[in-house]
Residue frames as qw, qx, qy, qz and C-alpha x, y, z in Angstrom:
[[0.639, 0.273, -0.131, -0.708, 228.52, 105.25, 216.01],
 [0.588, 0.019, 0.808, -0.018, 227.06, 101.80, 215.30],
 [0.219, 0.339, -0.554, -0.729, 226.90, 101.01, 211.58],
 [0.266, -0.119, -0.912, -0.290, 225.16, 97.65, 211.25],
 [0.606, -0.239, 0.086, -0.754, 221.48, 97.60, 212.12],
 [0.036, -0.190, 0.968, -0.159, 221.57, 94.40, 214.16],
 [0.561, 0.266, 0.547, -0.562, 217.78, 94.19, 214.32],
 [0.696, 0.553, -0.176, -0.422, 217.57, 93.99, 210.52],
 [0.256, 0.522, -0.812, -0.056, 220.67, 91.80, 210.28],
 [0.132, -0.108, 0.943, -0.285, 219.41, 89.21, 212.73],
 [0.639, 0.312, 0.360, -0.605, 215.89, 89.20, 211.28],
 [0.521, 0.451, -0.591, -0.420, 217.16, 87.49, 208.11],
 [0.892, -0.136, 0.324, -0.283, 215.88, 83.92, 208.23],
 [0.186, -0.512, 0.794, 0.269, 218.65, 81.41, 207.56],
 [0.522, 0.203, 0.828, 0.021, 216.32, 78.64, 206.36],
 [0.489, 0.792, 0.295, -0.216, 214.51, 80.95, 203.92],
 [0.063, 0.820, -0.455, -0.342, 217.87, 82.22, 202.69],
 [0.313, -0.316, 0.868, 0.221, 219.21, 78.74, 201.97],
 [0.501, 0.402, 0.766, -0.015, 216.03, 77.76, 200.10],
 [0.289, 0.769, -0.028, -0.570, 216.15, 80.82, 197.84],
 [0.752, 0.304, 0.491, 0.319, 216.41, 80.11, 194.11],
 [0.890, 0.288, -0.350, -0.053, 218.41, 79.76, 191.95],
 [0.650, 0.054, -0.541, 0.531, 220.94, 79.82, 194.82],
 [0.406, -0.690, -0.469, 0.373, 220.98, 81.41, 198.29],
 [0.264, 0.275, 0.043, 0.923, 220.75, 85.21, 198.19],
 [0.175, -0.781, -0.548, 0.245, 219.07, 88.08, 200.03],
 [0.291, 0.423, 0.176, 0.840, 218.75, 91.78, 199.14],
 [0.298, -0.701, -0.577, 0.297, 217.69, 93.62, 202.33],
 [0.099, 0.763, 0.062, 0.636, 217.09, 97.31, 202.84],
 [0.398, -0.803, 0.128, -0.424, 218.39, 99.19, 205.86],
 [0.899, -0.130, -0.304, 0.287, 221.16, 96.85, 206.95],
 [0.419, 0.091, -0.258, 0.866, 223.04, 100.01, 207.86],
 [0.089, -0.730, -0.463, 0.494, 221.59, 102.66, 210.16],
 [0.410, 0.825, 0.301, 0.246, 220.61, 105.59, 207.94],
 [0.166, -0.963, 0.198, 0.073, 222.86, 108.09, 209.71],
 [0.625, -0.427, 0.568, 0.323, 225.76, 105.65, 209.44],
 [0.663, 0.438, 0.519, 0.315, 225.01, 105.04, 205.76],
 [0.237, 0.956, 0.102, 0.137, 225.10, 108.77, 205.04],
 [0.372, -0.829, 0.379, 0.177, 228.39, 109.17, 206.91],
 [0.701, -0.110, 0.605, 0.361, 229.93, 106.40, 204.81],
 [0.534, 0.719, 0.373, 0.244, 228.72, 108.03, 201.58],
 [0.045, 0.992, -0.085, 0.076, 230.37, 111.33, 202.51],
 [0.421, -0.717, 0.544, 0.113, 233.60, 109.55, 203.50],
 [0.937, 0.303, 0.165, 0.052, 234.02, 107.24, 200.48],
 [0.633, -0.365, 0.343, 0.590, 237.68, 106.73, 199.46],
 [0.247, 0.777, -0.203, -0.543, 239.03, 109.09, 196.85],
 [0.883, 0.465, 0.031, -0.058, 239.50, 107.73, 193.33],
 [0.253, 0.803, -0.529, 0.111, 243.23, 108.56, 193.55],
 [0.490, -0.444, 0.721, -0.209, 243.66, 105.53, 195.86],
 [0.880, 0.231, 0.350, -0.223, 242.24, 103.09, 193.29],
 [0.278, -0.306, 0.748, 0.520, 243.95, 101.02, 190.63],
 [0.614, 0.375, -0.220, -0.658, 242.51, 100.64, 187.14],
 [0.470, -0.055, 0.880, 0.036, 241.35, 97.13, 186.24],
 [0.625, 0.598, 0.032, -0.501, 240.38, 97.61, 182.62],
 [0.655, 0.574, -0.440, -0.219, 240.98, 95.15, 179.81],
 [0.264, -0.463, 0.832, -0.155, 242.25, 92.37, 182.06],
 [0.567, 0.092, -0.742, -0.345, 241.87, 88.89, 180.62],
 [0.658, -0.274, 0.474, -0.517, 239.66, 86.54, 182.62],
 [0.276, -0.138, 0.948, 0.079, 239.56, 82.77, 182.63],
 [0.409, 0.375, 0.831, -0.041, 237.34, 80.78, 180.30],
 [0.222, 0.343, 0.529, 0.744, 237.03, 83.63, 177.77],
 [0.130, -0.812, -0.537, 0.186, 234.85, 85.82, 179.97],
 [0.263, 0.785, 0.088, 0.554, 234.88, 89.54, 179.19],
 [0.374, 0.156, -0.433, 0.805, 236.97, 91.87, 181.33],
 [0.318, -0.786, -0.513, 0.130, 235.39, 93.38, 184.46],
 [0.371, 0.436, -0.010, 0.820, 236.27, 97.01, 183.81],
 [0.427, -0.856, -0.251, -0.145, 236.27, 99.23, 186.90],
 [0.124, 0.663, -0.502, 0.542, 238.43, 101.02, 189.44],
 [0.840, -0.319, -0.439, 0.012, 239.39, 98.80, 192.39],
 [0.053, -0.654, 0.529, -0.537, 240.65, 99.43, 195.89],
 [0.785, -0.221, -0.576, 0.054, 241.46, 96.53, 198.23],
 [0.481, -0.821, 0.146, -0.270, 241.61, 97.17, 201.96],
 [0.775, 0.116, -0.465, 0.413, 244.86, 96.48, 203.77],
 [0.568, -0.676, -0.255, 0.395, 246.31, 97.35, 207.13],
 [0.394, -0.382, 0.118, 0.827, 247.61, 100.90, 207.05],
 [0.193, 0.512, 0.562, 0.620, 245.31, 102.06, 204.25],
 [0.022, -0.119, -0.241, 0.963, 244.45, 105.70, 204.82],
 [0.156, -0.539, -0.756, -0.339, 240.69, 105.83, 205.35],
 [0.279, -0.480, 0.072, -0.828, 238.29, 108.39, 206.72],
 [0.231, -0.215, 0.756, -0.573, 237.12, 107.56, 210.24],
 [0.773, 0.086, 0.202, -0.595, 233.65, 106.21, 209.31],
 [0.822, 0.342, -0.420, -0.174, 235.12, 103.57, 207.00],
 [0.268, 0.380, -0.798, 0.383, 237.78, 102.52, 209.50],
 [0.432, -0.126, 0.601, -0.661, 235.05, 102.15, 212.14],
 [0.835, 0.208, -0.031, -0.509, 232.72, 100.25, 209.80],
 [0.688, 0.369, -0.626, 0.009, 235.40, 97.77, 208.76],
 [0.001, -0.311, 0.786, -0.534, 236.25, 97.28, 212.43],
 [0.655, 0.009, 0.387, -0.649, 232.60, 96.43, 213.04],
 [0.844, 0.320, -0.292, -0.316, 232.58, 93.97, 210.13],
 [0.493, 0.378, -0.743, 0.249, 235.59, 92.27, 211.71],
 [0.346, -0.343, 0.566, -0.665, 233.70, 91.92, 215.00],
 [0.169, 0.003, 0.968, -0.187, 231.94, 88.98, 216.63],
 [0.520, 0.424, 0.475, -0.570, 228.32, 89.90, 215.80],
 [0.572, 0.593, -0.300, -0.481, 228.84, 90.07, 212.04],
 [0.152, 0.374, -0.912, -0.069, 231.00, 86.95, 212.15],
 [0.328, 0.121, 0.863, -0.364, 228.29, 85.06, 214.03],
 [0.591, 0.529, 0.173, -0.585, 225.68, 86.24, 211.52],
 [0.477, 0.555, -0.579, -0.359, 227.73, 84.99, 208.56],
 [0.026, -0.227, 0.968, -0.108, 228.47, 81.67, 210.23],
 [0.459, 0.280, 0.701, -0.468, 224.78, 81.09, 210.87],
 [0.598, 0.602, 0.037, -0.529, 223.55, 82.19, 207.45],
 [0.498, 0.605, -0.572, -0.243, 226.28, 80.58, 205.36],
 [0.966, -0.214, 0.096, -0.105, 226.59, 77.49, 207.56],
 [0.713, 0.467, -0.322, 0.412, 230.36, 77.86, 207.56],
 [0.698, -0.664, -0.160, 0.217, 232.52, 77.73, 210.66],
 [0.575, -0.472, 0.231, 0.627, 235.79, 79.06, 209.30],
 [0.503, 0.711, 0.293, 0.394, 236.46, 81.92, 206.89],
 [0.362, -0.417, -0.057, 0.832, 238.26, 85.21, 206.53],
 [0.293, 0.867, 0.381, -0.133, 237.12, 88.50, 205.07],
 [0.412, 0.002, 0.266, 0.871, 238.59, 90.70, 202.38],
 [0.145, 0.795, 0.390, -0.442, 237.21, 94.17, 201.65],
 [0.388, 0.149, 0.484, 0.770, 237.02, 95.95, 198.29],
 [0.278, 0.678, 0.215, -0.645, 235.62, 99.17, 196.86],
 [0.439, 0.243, 0.669, 0.548, 234.60, 99.15, 193.18],
 [0.236, 0.659, 0.094, -0.708, 233.82, 102.32, 191.18],
 [0.509, 0.252, 0.730, 0.381, 232.46, 101.60, 187.70],
 [0.100, 0.455, -0.109, -0.878, 232.22, 104.31, 185.01],
 [0.659, 0.509, 0.059, -0.550, 230.12, 104.67, 181.89],
 [0.653, 0.519, -0.472, -0.287, 230.21, 101.90, 179.32],
 [0.096, 0.384, -0.898, 0.194, 231.50, 99.19, 181.65],
 [0.852, -0.180, -0.202, -0.448, 229.95, 95.89, 182.67],
 [0.355, -0.414, 0.816, -0.189, 230.59, 92.75, 184.71],
 [0.565, 0.170, -0.675, -0.443, 230.23, 89.67, 182.54],
 [0.887, -0.297, -0.044, -0.352, 228.33, 86.63, 183.88],
 [0.408, 0.431, -0.751, 0.288, 230.55, 84.55, 186.13],
 [0.819, -0.515, -0.248, -0.046, 230.68, 82.28, 189.17],
 [0.190, -0.863, 0.436, -0.168, 233.18, 83.19, 191.84],
 [0.392, 0.435, -0.798, 0.145, 236.26, 81.10, 192.57],
 [0.769, -0.307, -0.548, -0.118, 235.65, 77.99, 194.64],
 [0.470, -0.035, -0.557, 0.683, 237.72, 79.41, 197.50],
 [0.217, -0.220, 0.131, -0.942, 234.90, 81.86, 198.23],
 [0.057, 0.336, 0.878, -0.336, 232.04, 81.08, 200.56],
 [0.148, 0.805, 0.570, 0.069, 230.05, 84.10, 199.43],
 [0.286, 0.195, 0.044, 0.937, 230.00, 87.86, 199.00],
 [0.090, -0.771, -0.544, 0.320, 228.18, 90.78, 200.60],
 [0.303, 0.359, 0.266, 0.842, 227.77, 93.89, 198.44],
 [0.082, -0.708, -0.429, 0.554, 226.81, 97.28, 199.90],
 [0.385, 0.604, 0.428, 0.551, 225.55, 99.83, 197.36],
 [0.285, -0.565, -0.201, 0.748, 226.54, 103.49, 197.61],
 [0.035, 0.219, 0.450, 0.865, 224.83, 105.02, 194.58],
 [0.075, 0.494, 0.643, -0.581, 221.93, 107.20, 195.69],
 [0.323, 0.763, 0.545, 0.128, 219.09, 109.13, 193.98],
 [0.084, -0.927, 0.041, 0.363, 221.13, 112.33, 194.41],
 [0.081, -0.667, 0.596, 0.439, 223.94, 111.05, 192.16],
 [0.132, -0.074, 0.940, 0.307, 222.47, 108.13, 190.23],
 [0.643, 0.189, -0.064, -0.739, 219.50, 107.37, 188.01],
 [0.706, -0.042, 0.694, -0.136, 218.08, 103.85, 187.97],
 [0.755, 0.626, 0.093, -0.172, 217.75, 104.11, 184.18],
 [0.203, 0.784, -0.584, -0.057, 221.54, 104.08, 183.96],
 [0.862, 0.079, -0.500, 0.011, 221.67, 100.48, 185.25],
 [0.019, 0.583, -0.635, 0.506, 224.06, 99.17, 187.88],
 [0.827, -0.293, 0.227, -0.422, 221.94, 96.36, 189.35],
 [0.124, -0.340, 0.932, 0.035, 223.69, 93.12, 190.17],
 [0.766, 0.085, -0.304, -0.561, 221.80, 90.39, 188.33],
 [0.562, -0.206, 0.780, -0.184, 221.13, 87.02, 189.94],
 [0.496, 0.393, -0.559, -0.536, 221.34, 84.69, 186.94],
 [0.776, -0.040, 0.562, -0.285, 219.51, 81.38, 186.65],
 [0.214, 0.449, -0.748, -0.439, 221.13, 78.92, 184.24],
 [0.891, 0.008, -0.056, -0.450, 218.74, 76.08, 185.07],
 [0.741, -0.395, 0.539, 0.060, 221.77, 73.97, 185.90],
 [0.845, 0.492, 0.199, 0.071, 222.84, 73.80, 182.26],
 [0.389, 0.857, -0.266, 0.209, 226.02, 75.88, 182.07],
 [0.832, -0.075, -0.277, 0.475, 229.54, 74.86, 183.02],
 [0.365, -0.868, -0.055, 0.332, 231.22, 77.21, 185.49],
 [0.433, -0.410, 0.456, 0.661, 234.29, 77.21, 183.26],
 [0.376, 0.532, 0.613, 0.448, 232.51, 78.94, 180.38],
 [0.108, -0.222, -0.008, 0.969, 231.69, 82.44, 179.14],
 [0.151, 0.606, 0.764, 0.162, 227.93, 82.77, 178.56],
 [0.028, -0.306, -0.133, -0.942, 226.13, 85.94, 177.56],
 [0.311, 0.054, 0.509, -0.801, 223.27, 87.34, 179.64],
 [0.661, 0.164, -0.235, -0.693, 220.80, 86.14, 177.00],
 [0.524, 0.149, -0.835, -0.081, 221.72, 82.50, 177.67],
 [0.021, -0.005, 0.804, -0.594, 220.17, 82.48, 181.15],
 [0.146, -0.501, -0.837, -0.163, 216.64, 81.31, 181.90],
 [0.269, -0.886, -0.367, -0.086, 216.01, 84.23, 184.23],
 [0.395, 0.306, -0.251, 0.829, 217.75, 87.45, 185.23],
 [0.416, -0.774, -0.473, 0.066, 216.73, 88.73, 188.67],
 [0.275, 0.626, -0.171, 0.709, 217.87, 92.33, 189.29],
 [0.457, -0.400, -0.549, 0.573, 218.90, 93.31, 192.78],
 [0.074, -0.968, -0.199, -0.132, 217.86, 96.63, 194.26],
 [0.751, 0.007, -0.055, 0.658, 221.10, 98.52, 194.07],
 [0.140, 0.557, 0.009, 0.819, 220.40, 102.19, 194.78],
 [0.482, -0.652, 0.123, -0.572, 220.33, 103.58, 198.29],
 [0.323, -0.504, 0.710, -0.371, 220.74, 101.67, 201.52],
 [0.965, 0.085, -0.027, -0.247, 220.44, 98.18, 200.02],
 [0.163, -0.569, 0.799, 0.109, 222.90, 95.32, 200.19],
 [0.887, 0.215, -0.276, -0.302, 223.11, 91.96, 198.46],
 [0.371, -0.494, 0.779, -0.108, 224.47, 88.86, 200.15],
 [0.898, 0.239, -0.190, -0.318, 224.81, 85.57, 198.28],
 [0.746, -0.377, 0.542, 0.090, 226.48, 82.20, 198.70],
 [0.258, 0.555, -0.684, -0.397, 228.97, 80.84, 196.24],
 [0.819, 0.074, 0.547, -0.159, 227.71, 77.61, 194.64],
 [0.492, -0.038, 0.685, 0.536, 228.68, 75.80, 191.41],
 [0.216, 0.562, 0.612, 0.513, 225.90, 77.74, 189.63],
 [0.175, -0.780, -0.350, 0.489, 225.92, 81.07, 191.49],
 [0.422, 0.374, 0.368, 0.739, 226.07, 83.05, 188.27],
 [0.072, -0.872, -0.316, 0.367, 225.85, 86.83, 188.58],
 [0.481, 0.163, 0.286, 0.813, 226.89, 89.92, 186.69],
 [0.080, 0.726, 0.257, -0.633, 225.99, 93.47, 185.69],
 [0.572, 0.624, 0.420, 0.328, 224.98, 94.67, 182.25],
 [0.423, 0.226, 0.067, 0.875, 226.74, 97.65, 180.70],
 [0.108, -0.733, -0.443, 0.505, 225.88, 100.87, 182.47],
 [0.307, 0.550, 0.339, 0.699, 225.02, 104.06, 180.60],
 [0.329, -0.813, -0.325, 0.355, 225.63, 107.08, 182.79],
 [0.238, 0.960, -0.085, 0.120, 226.97, 110.60, 182.22],
 [0.662, 0.352, -0.381, 0.541, 230.73, 110.98, 182.19],
 [0.000, 0.481, -0.444, 0.756, 232.02, 111.63, 185.66],
 [0.753, -0.315, 0.212, -0.538, 229.35, 109.53, 187.37],
 [0.343, 0.302, -0.889, 0.033, 230.20, 106.08, 188.69],
 [0.837, -0.355, -0.323, -0.263, 228.46, 103.10, 190.24],
 [0.026, 0.581, -0.656, 0.480, 229.93, 102.71, 193.74],
 [0.901, -0.252, -0.293, -0.197, 229.97, 99.40, 195.60],
 [0.177, -0.603, 0.715, -0.307, 231.72, 98.10, 198.71],
 [0.868, 0.027, -0.440, -0.227, 232.19, 94.32, 198.85],
 [0.529, -0.513, 0.640, -0.217, 232.89, 91.95, 201.70],
 [0.696, 0.316, -0.616, -0.192, 234.49, 88.88, 200.12],
 [0.755, -0.422, 0.405, -0.297, 234.00, 85.85, 202.37],
 [0.514, 0.541, -0.661, -0.082, 236.91, 83.52, 201.69],
 [0.960, -0.230, -0.137, -0.087, 237.12, 79.89, 202.71],
 [0.254, -0.751, 0.606, -0.065, 240.07, 79.01, 204.93],
 [0.858, 0.254, -0.445, -0.034, 242.08, 76.06, 203.63],
 [0.873, -0.411, -0.090, 0.245, 244.36, 73.90, 205.77],
 [0.613, 0.252, -0.031, 0.748, 247.31, 75.85, 204.35],
 [0.103, -0.719, -0.059, -0.685, 245.65, 79.13, 205.40],
 [0.728, -0.662, -0.099, -0.150, 245.20, 77.80, 208.92],
 [0.843, -0.164, -0.047, 0.509, 248.84, 76.78, 209.13],
 [0.368, 0.514, 0.040, 0.774, 249.83, 80.18, 207.76],
 [0.375, -0.787, -0.069, -0.484, 247.93, 81.86, 210.57],
 [0.852, -0.504, -0.058, 0.129, 249.64, 79.68, 213.16],
 [0.768, -0.155, 0.125, 0.609, 253.15, 80.19, 211.84],
 [0.027, -0.832, -0.016, 0.554, 252.69, 83.69, 210.44],
 [0.366, -0.101, 0.662, 0.646, 253.49, 82.70, 206.87],
 [0.427, 0.519, 0.037, -0.739, 251.80, 84.71, 204.12],
 [0.473, 0.185, 0.812, 0.287, 250.13, 82.71, 201.37],
 [0.238, 0.329, -0.263, -0.875, 249.13, 84.24, 198.05],
 [0.523, 0.331, 0.768, -0.165, 245.80, 82.85, 196.87],
 [0.027, 0.046, 0.614, 0.788, 244.54, 82.83, 193.29],
 [0.218, 0.519, 0.663, -0.494, 241.17, 84.49, 193.73],
 [0.087, 0.316, 0.569, 0.754, 238.67, 85.70, 191.18],
 [0.056, 0.522, 0.529, -0.667, 236.48, 88.61, 192.27]]
């Protein structure tokens, strides 16, 4: 099965993307073939594989990003659709797409699943400078989620007035642009000094969760390149 809809993927205009305000972002529908999307929904990792990331202190006084988190690693036990999809994301076509859109020649990808329960939020933040960007795939659907419960990633416009090393509230931004985050939508954005984003507190019934899969696009440093050559593992300080 092919997961990425290459026709939709390659129809995204790089120039229009880079000129998007307040920073480069795009929120396309149908980036996954519908049959493939449904197979991924039915094969989502079980919550028992996740770690809890609640109440963790963040830099600059920002509020904790409370959610369940699972990071992909070699040997992780996944259902076949997810193993196949990640293999496709590690392939040449997706790599070429990211290089063209993000205008970056060298990066590596990390993969995360985030399940977020009732009462949790993601405070406004800019990602760490070692990230080139992020690609979020949404797996909440009308059969298990109500748009009134929230869950949209907000593209936040600070008008260039806020320091990245700060902890603003949502109300301090000039404009909050909600992504479409239910069904076969994804959100791809570039990391810039003002690429503020977040998610307001969700209000859903107990037992329901916002489900997101993220491709973290990480910049390769000279140390990373040497590590690849000599097979030395480096531990990076990343903020997702």
